[in-house]
Phi, psi and omega in degrees: 000130180283143177271139178264121181264135177251150181224130178270125181271124180233180177068225184294337182272358183279156180254137177221152179266128181270130181257146177289141175277164180300321180297318179297319179297318179296323178296316180297314178299319179297319179296316179299319180297318179297315179298318179298320179297330179279323186278318186303313178300324179294321179294313180297318178298321178295320178296319181292321177296325177295320179294320179296317178297320179295320179297316179296322177295317177301314183295326177293320179294317178298319180298316179298316180298319181290325175295322177294321177299314180295320179296321183289316187250355179081001179194174182267330184198160176260140179274141178236105185067239180252022181212174174242121183233151179233117185053039177083003182250128186281137173277169177286114182196138172236147181306129181099346177296149179268353180211159173257154184234122182238116187203194177296335177291338175236056191303318180296320178293320178300311181301315182293322180295314179296320178297322179296330179276328188253336181212063187296342179270004184299136183296338180287347179269098180285340177211152178244135181284306188234325189275062183294336179278356179056048178274138177272108179268339179230151171270135176302153182272143171053227183262041175305135184252104183290348179281349177253164176300145180300334181261017172295150186306318183275003175256336186300325181277009177254000187271057174054066173265159180284173184300347179259008175086017181245154177296148171286160174260118183246122178242128186233125178291136183231004179249007177079004182279348181058040179225141174224128183274132175228157182302141176280178182284144173051043176078008179290170180300156179303149175246153181260120173281135180277073182203159177261352181225127175224127183229142173212161176255147178286358173074188185303324184275354176071008181264130180281110180254020177072018182093009181274144172209178186294337182281331184249026173106001177283174179268189184294346184258359179261127184220030178299147178254116185263154178258010179241000000 
């Protein structure tokens, strides 16, 4: 029987595992941090541009629905006394104004108005301002549940909010002048848009700046997204 001889390889022929030193590890971590710092703003910026594009698309859809509403009924809303109300909730309006304003400042009126356009048969609407024929001018958003009141907690965030979770600001001309006033540039007097519908989003910061942003004369803190 042959004997099997074993040999331990030492010296230059031996195998050893090389370990990273602490300095090398710190260098690698530093490189990763620098790369993350370069990539993250681009990713966040891309997401924000996507939200802005989505807001503009929403405003175009809302504008089309409102034009259809006006074509169907000859106006946007009916006046009740000295105000315009939706399901008993008053929109922003003062006697003599040329337009009504429906926004987060009149959140209950906004919710009722959007419900009247998208789910006019909803049991939560005890009254309808304009859409007496109960025509659906808008499709409800996401998993909106028409079997519940439009103002049920899990339905409220489906009533056409902007990508940052806030109501759009909807301004509708009601005196036939086809004009809507918006702030001018750099604190100048208001200017009149030659339109019967003007919509904007309060943008990423959620603050209503009257439609002002850095492109149309606002300061560094104004970031409204306009539909005009």
